[in-house]
Backbone as CSV, one residue per row, in Angstrom:
resi,resn,N_x,N_y,N_z,CA_x,CA_y,CA_z,C_x,C_y,C_z
1,UNK,0.835,-1.195,0.000,0.000,0.000,0.000,0.875,1.253,0.000
2,UNK,0.478,2.215,-0.792,1.212,3.464,-0.838,0.845,4.341,0.359
3,UNK,1.751,5.272,0.675,1.516,6.165,1.810,0.218,6.953,1.616
4,UNK,-0.038,7.406,0.403,-1.240,8.200,0.180,-2.508,7.395,0.478
5,UNK,-2.506,6.099,0.165,-3.676,5.268,0.431,-3.835,5.020,1.924
6,UNK,-2.712,4.770,2.598,-2.758,4.583,4.044,-3.222,5.864,4.741
7,UNK,-2.741,7.013,4.277,-3.154,8.296,4.852,-4.658,8.482,4.695
8,UNK,-5.174,8.155,3.522,-6.615,8.265,3.279,-7.393,7.352,4.220
9,UNK,-6.926,6.113,4.389,-7.626,5.157,5.259,-7.616,5.623,6.714
10,UNK,-6.477,6.163,7.163,-6.375,6.631,8.555,-7.287,7.826,8.777
11,UNK,-7.331,8.755,7.830,-8.219,9.909,7.959,-9.676,9.459,8.037
12,UNK,-10.035,8.472,7.234,-11.407,7.962,7.249,-11.711,7.260,8.570
13,UNK,-10.742,6.536,9.118,-10.934,5.854,10.402,-11.134,6.865,11.529
14,UNK,-10.329,7.924,11.526,-10.492,8.959,12.550,-11.843,9.645,12.422
15,UNK,-12.238,9.947,11.194,-13.526,10.610,10.984,-14.679,9.728,11.440
16,UNK,-14.553,8.423,11.231,-15.612,7.496,11.646,-15.793,7.470,13.153
17,UNK,-14.767,7.903,13.889,-14.850,7.963,15.350,-15.012,9.404,15.837
18,UNK,-15.546,10.244,14.963,-15.928,11.621,15.312,-14.750,12.479,15.759
19,UNK,-13.582,12.223,15.185,-12.434,13.088,15.437,-12.517,14.272,14.484
20,UNK,-12.596,15.483,15.045,-12.647,16.666,14.201,-11.314,16.846,13.471
21,UNK,-11.382,17.470,12.305,-10.171,17.707,11.501,-9.405,16.407,11.289
22,UNK,-10.150,15.355,10.936,-9.560,14.020,10.837,-8.412,13.969,9.832
23,UNK,-8.575,14.623,8.678,-7.505,14.554,7.675,-6.257,15.268,8.171
24,UNK,-6.431,16.425,8.810,-5.287,17.146,9.348,-4.580,16.320,10.413
25,UNK,-5.343,15.697,11.302,-4.724,14.883,12.348,-4.005,13.679,11.755
26,UNK,-4.587,13.081,10.712,-3.905,11.973,10.041,-2.571,12.439,9.454
27,UNK,-2.578,13.597,8.836,-1.330,14.147,8.295,-0.295,14.348,9.400
28,UNK,-0.717,14.894,10.527,0.222,15.147,11.622,0.799,13.850,12.170
29,UNK,-0.017,12.817,12.248,0.483,11.518,12.701,1.528,10.984,11.729
30,UNK,1.256,11.054,10.438,2.207,10.572,9.436,3.478,11.426,9.447
31,UNK,3.331,12.739,9.547,4.495,13.611,9.589,5.371,13.283,10.794
32,UNK,4.732,13.027,11.942,5.487,12.674,13.146,6.207,11.346,12.957
33,UNK,5.519,10.357,12.434,6.133,9.037,12.289,7.316,9.061,11.335
34,UNK,7.173,9.754,10.227,8.231,9.770,9.217,9.258,10.873,9.455
35,UNK,9.000,11.760,10.414,9.927,12.858,10.661,9.969,13.858,9.527
36,UNK,8.804,14.141,8.935,8.726,15.018,7.775,7.866,16.232,8.079
37,UNK,8.104,17.330,7.347,7.138,18.419,7.355,6.061,18.112,6.317
38,UNK,5.090,19.022,6.180,3.972,18.715,5.280,4.430,18.569,3.830
39,UNK,5.313,19.433,3.377,5.774,19.318,1.990,6.534,18.009,1.787
40,UNK,7.333,17.611,2.786,8.055,16.343,2.683,7.116,15.156,2.625
41,UNK,6.022,15.230,3.403,5.039,14.146,3.365,4.415,14.026,1.983
42,UNK,4.055,15.160,1.402,3.373,15.097,0.112,4.310,14.650,-1.006
43,UNK,5.590,14.922,-0.861,6.553,14.410,-1.838,6.648,12.887,-1.761
44,UNK,6.351,12.346,-0.562,6.523,10.911,-0.322,5.243,10.104,-0.518
45,UNK,4.167,10.714,-0.943,2.873,10.024,-0.984,2.878,8.779,-1.870
46,UNK,3.713,8.749,-2.881,3.731,7.589,-3.785,4.627,6.464,-3.275
47,UNK,5.357,6.713,-2.182,6.205,5.664,-1.612,5.352,4.564,-0.985
48,UNK,5.941,3.386,-0.874,5.231,2.255,-0.286,5.332,2.284,1.240
49,UNK,4.229,1.955,1.893,4.230,1.799,3.346,4.841,0.456,3.701
50,UNK,5.718,0.433,4.702,6.227,-0.834,5.213,5.290,-1.357,6.291
51,UNK,5.156,-2.681,6.417,4.210,-3.246,7.402,4.452,-2.738,8.820
52,UNK,5.716,-2.623,9.221,6.008,-2.141,10.564,5.536,-0.717,10.774
53,UNK,5.669,0.094,9.720,5.204,1.469,9.813,3.706,1.551,9.953
54,UNK,3.006,0.729,9.213,1.547,0.716,9.292,1.082,0.330,10.692
55,UNK,1.760,-0.638,11.302,1.374,-1.054,12.663,1.628,0.058,13.671
56,UNK,2.746,0.723,13.554,3.066,1.799,14.496,2.077,2.955,14.373
57,UNK,1.732,3.295,13.147,0.773,4.372,12.937,-0.596,3.982,13.479
58,UNK,-0.980,2.732,13.272,-2.287,2.286,13.773,-2.329,2.329,15.296
59,UNK,-1.215,2.054,15.949,-1.181,2.166,17.411,-1.445,3.605,17.856
60,UNK,-0.867,4.572,17.152,-1.126,5.972,17.472,-2.587,6.332,17.202
61,UNK,-3.117,5.803,16.132,-4.514,6.077,15.796,-5.447,5.540,16.878
62,UNK,-5.170,4.353,17.389,-6.019,3.784,18.436,-5.947,4.624,19.717
63,UNK,-4.798,5.175,20.016,-4.698,6.077,21.172,-5.554,7.322,20.945
64,UNK,-5.546,7.820,19.728,-6.359,9.012,19.441,-7.844,8.686,19.492
65,UNK,-8.214,7.538,18.998,-9.619,7.126,19.048,-10.084,6.990,20.500
66,UNK,-9.164,6.601,21.385,-9.475,6.520,22.813,-9.482,7.893,23.473
67,UNK,-9.370,8.933,22.659,-9.480,10.336,23.078,-8.239,10.872,23.795
68,UNK,-7.091,10.214,23.619,-5.863,10.833,24.076,-5.552,11.990,23.136
69,UNK,-5.229,13.176,23.658,-4.957,14.313,22.772,-3.804,14.034,21.814
70,UNK,-3.965,14.485,20.590,-2.924,14.267,19.582,-1.598,14.872,20.014
71,UNK,-1.638,16.016,20.697,-0.395,16.666,21.122,0.426,15.760,22.025
72,UNK,-0.222,14.987,22.888,0.504,14.050,23.743,1.032,12.867,22.937
73,UNK,0.277,12.438,21.956,0.684,11.278,21.150,1.939,11.592,20.339
74,UNK,1.955,12.767,19.717,3.119,13.112,18.882,4.149,13.939,19.649
75,UNK,3.778,14.368,20.861,4.740,15.046,21.731,5.065,16.471,21.352
76,UNK,4.172,17.135,20.612,4.479,18.504,20.201,3.195,19.271,19.930
77,UNK,3.329,20.608,20.034,2.217,21.501,19.695,2.797,22.824,19.221
78,UNK,2.197,23.406,18.219,2.651,24.699,17.730,2.062,25.810,18.591
79,UNK,2.887,26.814,18.879,2.432,27.986,19.617,3.221,29.188,19.129
80,UNK,2.529,30.228,18.774,3.127,31.464,18.285,4.140,31.189,17.159
81,UNK,3.762,30.261,16.284,4.564,29.976,15.102,5.761,29.079,15.321
82,UNK,5.863,28.476,16.522,7.012,27.609,16.810,6.530,26.289,17.403
83,UNK,7.345,25.256,17.235,7.032,23.945,17.792,7.553,23.832,19.220
84,UNK,6.721,23.263,20.095,7.112,23.035,21.482,6.795,21.596,21.879
85,UNK,7.630,21.060,22.742,7.390,19.740,23.300,6.293,19.825,24.358
86,UNK,5.347,18.907,24.301,4.339,18.775,25.342,4.265,17.313,25.757
87,UNK,3.785,17.082,26.965,3.730,15.725,27.501,2.642,15.672,28.561
88,UNK,2.145,14.461,28.857,1.181,14.337,29.950,1.724,14.983,31.224
89,UNK,0.833,15.666,31.926,1.246,16.376,33.129,1.358,17.868,32.943
90,UNK,1.317,18.331,31.679,1.299,19.769,31.403,0.126,20.088,30.486
91,UNK,-0.422,21.267,30.668,-1.530,21.711,29.835,-1.067,21.889,28.395
92,UNK,-1.901,21.510,27.460,-1.583,21.681,26.044,-1.838,23.138,25.661
93,UNK,-0.868,23.826,25.074,-1.068,25.234,24.691,-2.211,25.395,23.699
94,UNK,-2.953,26.490,23.864,-4.064,26.810,22.969,-3.765,28.090,22.188
95,UNK,-4.323,28.213,20.980,-4.083,29.429,20.182,-4.544,30.700,20.880
96,UNK,-5.646,30.625,21.654,-6.161,31.840,22.294,-5.186,32.433,23.299
97,UNK,-4.266,31.617,23.800,-3.277,32.106,24.768,-2.245,33.018,24.107
98,UNK,-2.128,32.960,22.795,-1.154,33.794,22.099,-1.421,35.280,22.306
99,UNK,-2.657,35.648,22.663,-2.962,37.065,22.897,-2.117,37.624,24.038
100,UNK,-1.745,36.790,25.008,-0.907,37.250,26.110,0.469,37.664,25.601
101,UNK,1.024,36.878,24.705,2.325,37.214,24.112,2.217,38.493,23.294
102,UNK,1.180,38.581,22.473,1.007,39.756,21.614,0.866,41.033,22.437
103,UNK,0.061,40.967,23.499,-0.160,42.158,24.320,1.099,42.539,25.098
104,UNK,1.831,41.560,25.579,3.078,41.860,26.293,4.085,42.531,25.367
105,UNK,4.215,42.034,24.159,5.151,42.632,23.194,4.735,44.057,22.835
106,UNK,3.442,44.272,22.654,2.960,45.609,22.318,3.212,46.576,23.479
107,UNK,3.008,46.111,24.705,3.239,46.952,25.884,4.721,47.335,25.989
108,UNK,5.584,46.376,25.788,7.022,46.649,25.849,7.427,47.649,24.771
109,UNK,6.886,47.492,23.575,7.224,48.417,22.488,6.828,49.846,22.836
110,UNK,5.723,50.001,23.573,5.247,51.343,23.918,5.963,51.939,25.126
111,UNK,6.292,51.103,26.096,6.704,51.624,27.402,8.173,51.380,27.762
112,UNK,8.893,50.621,26.950,10.281,50.319,27.301,11.219,50.619,26.136
113,UNK,11.254,51.881,25.714,12.127,52.208,24.583,13.607,52.232,24.944
114,UNK,13.935,52.395,26.238,15.333,52.589,26.617,15.899,51.489,27.503
115,UNK,15.066,50.592,27.977,15.596,49.489,28.789,14.766,48.243,28.547
116,UNK,15.329,47.112,28.911,14.634,45.841,28.717,13.817,45.502,29.957
117,UNK,12.636,44.953,29.772,11.764,44.685,30.910,12.158,43.430,31.677
118,UNK,11.681,43.373,32.911,11.767,42.163,33.722,10.361,41.558,33.759
119,UNK,10.263,40.286,33.428,8.956,39.643,33.241,8.866,38.401,34.118
120,UNK,7.684,38.176,34.686,7.418,36.940,35.413,6.188,36.281,34.826
121,UNK,6.349,35.041,34.387,5.183,34.255,33.990,4.841,33.310,35.132
122,UNK,3.591,33.348,35.553,3.127,32.527,36.668,2.350,31.332,36.120
123,UNK,2.713,30.121,36.560,2.067,28.919,36.051,2.516,28.618,34.637
124,UNK,3.801,28.501,34.441,4.363,28.450,33.085,4.040,27.172,32.325
125,UNK,3.780,26.057,33.020,3.494,24.816,32.304,4.654,24.406,31.428
126,UNK,4.398,24.230,30.132,5.447,23.822,29.199,6.376,24.963,28.823
127,UNK,6.080,26.170,29.307,6.989,27.292,29.098,6.778,28.082,27.820
128,UNK,5.679,27.816,27.112,5.559,28.394,25.772,5.459,29.921,25.788
129,UNK,4.785,30.492,26.793,4.654,31.948,26.845,6.007,32.590,27.131
130,UNK,6.652,32.139,28.200,7.944,32.719,28.583,8.969,32.559,27.474
131,UNK,9.000,31.397,26.841,9.986,31.152,25.778,9.685,31.999,24.552
132,UNK,8.409,32.144,24.206,8.047,32.995,23.070,8.488,34.426,23.316
133,UNK,8.299,34.919,24.541,8.739,36.275,24.873,10.264,36.385,24.838
134,UNK,10.937,35.367,25.343,12.401,35.391,25.339,12.955,35.399,23.914
135,UNK,12.309,34.690,23.016,12.766,34.666,21.634,12.506,35.998,20.933
136,UNK,11.421,36.666,21.288,11.101,37.957,20.689,11.887,39.101,21.338
137,UNK,12.236,38.927,22.627,12.960,39.969,23.366,14.146,39.334,24.092
138,UNK,15.172,38.964,23.373,16.266,38.180,23.959,17.042,38.884,25.065
139,UNK,16.932,40.196,25.181,17.655,40.907,26.242,16.847,41.014,27.533
140,UNK,15.605,40.586,27.503,14.760,40.678,28.693,15.188,39.658,29.746
141,UNK,14.912,39.977,31.000,15.118,39.011,32.088,13.757,38.411,32.413
142,UNK,13.662,37.090,32.317,12.362,36.423,32.446,12.436,35.333,33.506
143,UNK,11.462,35.387,34.416,11.262,34.332,35.405,9.990,33.569,35.025
144,UNK,9.992,32.269,35.257,8.809,31.453,35.000,8.613,30.508,36.180
145,UNK,7.441,30.580,36.809,7.182,29.781,38.003,6.109,28.736,37.748
146,UNK,6.169,27.683,38.518,5.116,26.664,38.494,5.217,25.850,39.774
147,UNK,4.060,25.342,40.236,4.067,24.482,41.416,4.400,23.039,41.049
148,UNK,4.401,22.726,39.753,4.621,21.362,39.289,6.058,21.163,38.821
149,UNK,6.774,20.252,39.469,8.134,19.943,39.028,8.120,19.290,37.646
150,UNK,7.073,18.519,37.364,6.957,17.890,36.049,6.835,18.957,34.957
151,UNK,6.012,19.972,35.210,5.876,21.049,34.235,7.199,21.750,34.006
152,UNK,7.948,21.980,35.068,9.230,22.671,34.925,10.245,21.824,34.166
153,UNK,10.142,20.504,34.265,11.011,19.634,33.467,10.730,19.817,31.976
154,UNK,9.438,19.865,31.627,9.067,20.071,30.227,9.496,21.461,29.767
155,UNK,9.295,22.466,30.623,9.707,23.818,30.276,11.216,23.901,30.074
156,UNK,11.974,23.212,30.925,13.434,23.220,30.788,13.856,22.595,29.465
157,UNK,13.199,21.510,29.077,13.499,20.880,27.786,13.224,21.856,26.641
158,UNK,12.091,22.570,26.724,11.763,23.523,25.673,12.732,24.697,25.652
159,UNK,13.179,25.131,26.821,14.195,26.196,26.861,15.464,25.753,26.134
160,UNK,15.867,24.524,26.383,17.071,23.993,25.735,16.878,23.890,24.232
161,UNK,15.719,23.400,23.811,15.462,23.237,22.384,15.448,24.570,21.650
162,UNK,14.995,25.626,22.337,14.908,26.933,21.691,16.056,27.861,22.077
163,UNK,17.006,27.333,22.844,18.235,28.067,23.190,17.949,29.406,23.854
164,UNK,17.100,29.379,24.884,16.811,30.594,25.637,17.200,30.382,27.099
165,UNK,17.510,31.477,27.764,17.910,31.451,29.169,16.800,32.076,30.008
166,UNK,16.021,31.242,30.653,14.912,31.679,31.492,15.116,31.078,32.882
167,UNK,14.830,31.859,33.924,14.927,31.340,35.291,13.654,30.587,35.622
168,UNK,13.736,29.256,35.667,12.590,28.413,35.996,12.585,28.165,37.496
169,UNK,11.484,28.535,38.157,11.426,28.527,39.615,10.216,27.737,40.083
170,UNK,10.450,26.768,40.968,9.341,25.991,41.504,8.764,26.701,42.729
171,UNK,7.460,26.888,42.711,6.820,27.537,43.839,5.472,28.111,43.448
172,UNK,4.769,28.663,44.420,3.401,29.130,44.226,3.379,30.585,43.758
173,UNK,2.679,30.820,42.667,2.455,32.159,42.134,3.775,32.932,42.015
174,UNK,3.869,34.128,42.622,5.077,34.944,42.508,6.069,34.727,43.643
175,UNK,5.752,33.819,44.556,6.603,33.640,45.734,8.071,33.387,45.400
176,UNK,8.409,32.611,44.370,9.838,32.343,44.109,10.577,33.476,43.399
177,UNK,9.846,34.481,42.879,10.486,35.527,42.075,11.234,36.480,43.003
178,UNK,12.531,36.700,42.773,13.364,37.401,43.754,13.350,38.928,43.664
179,UNK,12.644,39.511,42.709,12.687,40.956,42.536,11.372,41.452,41.946
180,UNK,11.102,42.757,42.090,9.931,43.333,41.413,10.088,43.222,39.897
181,UNK,8.970,43.080,39.217,9.007,42.902,37.767,8.193,44.004,37.097
182,UNK,8.336,44.092,35.780,7.578,45.063,34.991,6.298,44.470,34.417
183,UNK,6.308,43.172,34.194,5.140,42.499,33.622,4.922,41.180,34.359
184,UNK,3.677,40.960,34.777,3.250,39.656,35.286,2.264,39.097,34.272
185,UNK,2.513,37.897,33.831,1.674,37.285,32.797,1.307,35.883,33.250
186,UNK,0.021,35.511,33.097,-0.400,34.236,33.659,-1.587,33.647,32.905
187,UNK,-1.480,32.367,32.628,-2.621,31.565,32.178,-2.868,30.532,33.272
188,UNK,-3.557,30.968,34.316,-3.845,30.116,35.460,-5.170,29.381,35.256
189,UNK,-5.461,28.371,36.082,-6.732,27.651,35.934,-7.929,28.597,36.013
190,UNK,-8.897,28.414,35.090,-10.093,29.261,35.180,-11.387,28.512,34.843
191,UNK,-11.368,27.177,34.900,-12.593,26.401,34.687,-13.336,26.285,36.016
192,UNK,-14.620,26.632,36.019,-15.427,26.511,37.227,-15.592,25.040,37.607
193,UNK,-15.724,24.790,38.899,-15.870,23.412,39.376,-17.051,22.709,38.732
194,UNK,-18.161,23.432,38.541,-19.346,22.792,37.973,-19.246,22.581,36.462
195,UNK,-18.152,23.047,35.864,-17.940,22.835,34.432,-16.977,21.694,34.137
196,UNK,-16.278,21.206,35.152,-15.221,20.214,34.908,-15.760,18.944,34.265
197,UNK,-16.919,18.466,34.728,-17.486,17.236,34.172,-18.000,17.417,32.749
198,UNK,-18.143,18.654,32.312,-18.652,18.930,30.972,-17.537,19.076,29.942
199,UNK,-16.303,19.051,30.395,-15.181,19.160,29.465,-15.126,17.942,28.556
200,UNK,-14.526,18.102,27.406,-14.370,16.969,26.484,-13.522,15.882,27.122
201,UNK,-13.669,14.664,26.629,-12.885,13.543,27.164,-11.387,13.803,27.007
202,UNK,-10.989,14.431,25.901,-9.574,14.731,25.693,-9.008,15.544,26.847
203,UNK,-9.785,16.531,27.293,-9.329,17.396,28.377,-9.544,16.730,29.734
204,UNK,-10.757,16.264,29.966,-11.136,15.759,31.293,-10.336,14.531,31.704
205,UNK,-10.045,13.647,30.762,-9.384,12.377,31.096,-7.867,12.443,31.000
206,UNK,-7.325,13.469,30.343,-5.900,13.433,30.056,-5.106,14.655,30.526
207,UNK,-5.701,15.838,30.481,-4.926,17.018,30.878,-4.993,17.201,32.393
208,UNK,-3.968,17.818,32.983,-3.888,17.890,34.446,-4.963,18.800,35.049
209,UNK,-5.738,18.255,35.985,-6.788,19.032,36.619,-6.234,20.239,37.367
210,UNK,-5.021,20.116,37.893,-4.442,21.233,38.643,-4.256,22.456,37.751
211,UNK,-4.155,22.246,36.444,-3.990,23.349,35.508,-5.318,23.839,34.950
212,UNK,-6.422,23.221,35.383,-7.734,23.547,34.839,-8.711,24.059,35.889
213,UNK,-8.745,23.385,37.049,-9.783,23.643,38.041,-9.548,24.970,38.754
214,UNK,-10.512,25.894,38.592,-10.364,27.233,39.141,-11.284,27.567,40.288
215,UNK,-11.937,26.556,40.892,-12.813,26.820,42.027,-14.234,27.133,41.606
216,UNK,-15.032,27.606,42.542,-16.466,27.773,42.309,-16.773,28.764,41.191
217,UNK,-16.021,29.852,41.109,-16.252,30.812,40.025,-15.170,30.752,38.950
218,UNK,-14.244,29.821,39.106,-13.163,29.659,38.133,-12.013,30.618,38.309
219,UNK,-12.097,31.492,39.291,-11.101,32.564,39.402,-10.297,32.512,40.695
220,UNK,-10.336,31.400,41.402,-9.690,31.325,42.721,-8.217,31.722,42.674
221,UNK,-7.450,31.054,41.846,-6.006,31.302,41.830,-5.682,32.643,41.179
222,UNK,-6.480,33.044,40.213,-6.245,34.333,39.563,-6.466,35.463,40.569
223,UNK,-7.537,35.376,41.328,-7.807,36.398,42.344,-6.718,36.388,43.420
224,UNK,-6.266,35.201,43.781,-5.220,35.114,44.803,-3.932,35.768,44.319
225,UNK,-3.633,35.605,43.042,-2.465,36.274,42.470,-2.620,37.790,42.555
226,UNK,-3.789,38.304,42.206,-4.010,39.743,42.247,-3.918,40.287,43.671
227,UNK,-4.489,39.567,44.615,-4.407,39.993,46.020,-2.951,40.008,46.473
228,UNK,-2.204,38.996,46.075,-0.783,38.930,46.426,-0.026,40.145,45.889
229,UNK,-0.311,40.520,44.658,0.355,41.682,44.068,-0.073,42.966,44.779
230,UNK,-1.368,43.081,45.053,-1.878,44.285,45.701,-1.329,44.465,47.109
231,UNK,-1.063,43.348,47.773,-0.605,43.401,49.164,0.890,43.659,49.299
232,UNK,1.624,43.595,48.198,3.074,43.732,48.292,3.605,44.638,47.192
233,UNK,4.203,45.758,47.571,4.799,46.657,46.588,6.041,46.050,45.940
234,UNK,6.525,44.947,46.508,7.743,44.318,45.994,7.465,43.378,44.821
235,UNK,6.213,43.298,44.384,5.872,42.366,43.312,6.022,42.962,41.915
236,UNK,5.547,44.200,41.736,5.531,44.781,40.399,5.842,46.271,40.486
237,UNK,6.579,46.781,39.522,6.901,48.202,39.479,5.671,49.034,39.136
238,UNK,5.653,50.267,39.626,4.587,51.195,39.260,4.602,51.396,37.745
239,UNK,3.419,51.339,37.149,3.330,51.409,35.697,3.476,50.070,35.018
240,UNK,3.633,49.007,35.816,3.770,47.666,35.264,2.445,47.094,34.789
241,UNK,2.535,46.008,34.043,1.365,45.391,33.421,1.122,43.997,33.988
242,UNK,-0.140,43.701,34.275,-0.573,42.351,34.636,-1.483,41.851,33.516
243,UNK,-1.166,40.691,32.962,-1.971,40.082,31.899,-2.474,38.731,32.364
244,UNK,-3.800,38.533,32.307,-4.409,37.322,32.839,-5.388,36.733,31.831
245,UNK,-5.180,35.496,31.444,-6.137,34.841,30.554,-7.375,34.428,31.341
246,UNK,-8.547,34.595,30.715,-9.818,34.191,31.317,-10.709,33.618,30.219
247,UNK,-11.822,33.036,30.627,-12.828,32.647,29.650,-13.641,33.882,29.276
248,UNK,-14.281,33.877,28.112,-15.063,35.054,27.700,-16.102,35.485,28.732
249,UNK,-16.682,34.530,29.460,-17.738,34.859,30.418,-17.203,35.464,31.715
250,UNK,-15.901,35.390,31.939,-15.330,35.836,33.217,-14.696,37.222,33.160
251,UNK,-14.546,37.776,31.971,-13.796,39.007,31.821,-14.340,40.159,32.643
252,UNK,-15.630,40.404,32.564,-16.230,41.539,33.274,-16.061,41.388,34.779
253,UNK,-16.299,40.177,35.295,-16.206,39.959,36.739,-14.775,40.153,37.233
254,UNK,-13.806,39.641,36.488,-12.418,39.790,36.926,-11.963,41.240,36.803
255,UNK,-12.397,41.914,35.760,-12.036,43.325,35.606,-12.581,44.151,36.771
256,UNK,-13.808,43.865,37.206,-14.390,44.579,38.343,-13.621,44.290,39.623
257,UNK,-13.231,43.031,39.805,-12.445,42.646,40.984,-11.103,43.371,40.997
258,UNK,-10.467,43.428,39.838,-9.165,44.093,39.733,-9.293,45.592,39.986
259,UNK,-10.367,46.199,39.506,-10.560,47.626,39.698,-10.737,47.981,41.168
260,UNK,-11.346,47.081,41.946,-11.483,47.302,43.384,-10.132,47.191,44.086
261,UNK,-9.322,46.231,43.669,-8.011,46.046,44.285,-7.035,47.159,43.917
262,UNK,-7.138,47.624,42.665,-6.210,48.641,42.156,-7.032,49.838,41.667
263,UNK,-7.516,50.678,42.577,-8.439,51.757,42.184,-7.855,52.730,41.162
264,UNK,-6.559,52.923,41.178,-5.943,53.878,40.253,-5.451,53.231,38.959
265,UNK,-5.648,51.929,38.835,-5.113,51.202,37.684,-5.974,51.398,36.447
266,UNK,-5.378,51.173,35.317,-6.086,51.130,34.038,-6.394,49.666,33.749
267,UNK,-7.667,49.298,33.866,-8.088,47.905,33.701,-8.879,47.774,32.403
268,UNK,-8.521,46.800,31.582,-9.215,46.637,30.307,-9.396,45.191,29.923
269,UNK,-10.372,44.948,29.052,-10.623,43.617,28.504,-9.924,43.495,27.156
270,UNK,-9.280,42.368,26.937,-8.566,42.115,25.696,-9.329,41.082,24.885
271,UNK,-9.594,41.383,23.633,-10.412,40.516,22.797,-9.632,39.974,21.615
272,UNK,-10.083,38.837,21.109,-9.480,38.259,19.909,-10.121,38.893,18.675
273,UNK,-9.686,38.546,17.464,-10.226,39.185,16.260,-11.735,39.020,16.087
274,UNK,-12.313,37.983,16.715,-13.758,37.785,16.605,-14.533,38.570,17.652
275,UNK,-13.829,39.296,18.523,-14.491,40.072,19.555,-14.700,39.346,20.869
276,UNK,-14.196,38.122,20.989,-14.340,37.352,22.206,-13.315,37.813,23.243
277,UNK,-13.760,38.020,24.479,-12.838,38.386,25.548,-11.939,37.186,25.850
278,UNK,-10.634,37.423,25.870,-9.671,36.343,26.130,-8.774,36.633,27.324
279,UNK,-8.688,37.899,27.727,-7.774,38.239,28.812,-8.176,39.564,29.434
280,UNK,-7.643,39.794,30.623,-7.788,41.070,31.314,-6.389,41.665,31.472
281,UNK,-6.267,42.952,31.147,-5.005,43.655,31.290,-5.124,44.741,32.345
282,UNK,-4.129,44.854,33.203,-4.139,45.828,34.307,-2.808,46.564,34.303
283,UNK,-2.858,47.862,34.082,-1.649,48.683,34.206,-1.685,49.324,35.583
284,UNK,-0.734,48.948,36.415,-0.738,49.331,37.829,-0.143,50.731,37.974
285,UNK,-0.870,51.617,38.665,-0.392,52.984,38.900,0.191,53.126,40.302
């Protein structure tokens, strides 16, 4: 059987089990197995499949049919135009999180013309936000914290793969960060407790609950971070920026909470191109 025929059969098998974007996922599985990019795969479509290769690919397909996320199966996910290693125990990066990187870069361009900023990412997971910022602003000093040693192992691997120097610190929220920073950026858990059982099987059965569960209103850890910053002048410089990812339904509530904590701050909702709220931004006065 030729690769193109096997690819077609795998895409059809995935689609039969209600896997969205079945053809794309089939391509990604084949690209991972053969170590090819998309153009390399298409150049090879007329090549013959070897029996051992077909068996290995089918094993990956069965894992996907069992609702294991594709990112864990192939060990990678694209974020902000770059490939990152992901593994069980860390949250899989989502495209909507890229708004945090975009807003941080725009803020730095406006407010730091003469010096490089100091940045802290809280709850770094696989490190994609901190590493993306380090690659875009190589002179910046960046700290990345997480309570999970497993997450920091994955982040360290990604730092090595992308040749960036980031201080990875194990600990809760900003506690491990040794100095005031100019930007605090965080994608902390924000799923409400009553929503956890409604998550897809891919998320509910495989991704770490500690990175998802946000308490009764979904904002427990995010609010705790804000209170921590408000209670200590040693956390962030005056005029600094706090960027927090939220669900579209939580933006107004978190913005109101932040405005009470920081009465003089400039608090705003950040939206994606479709107008959906994706984050809250706070410029601390």
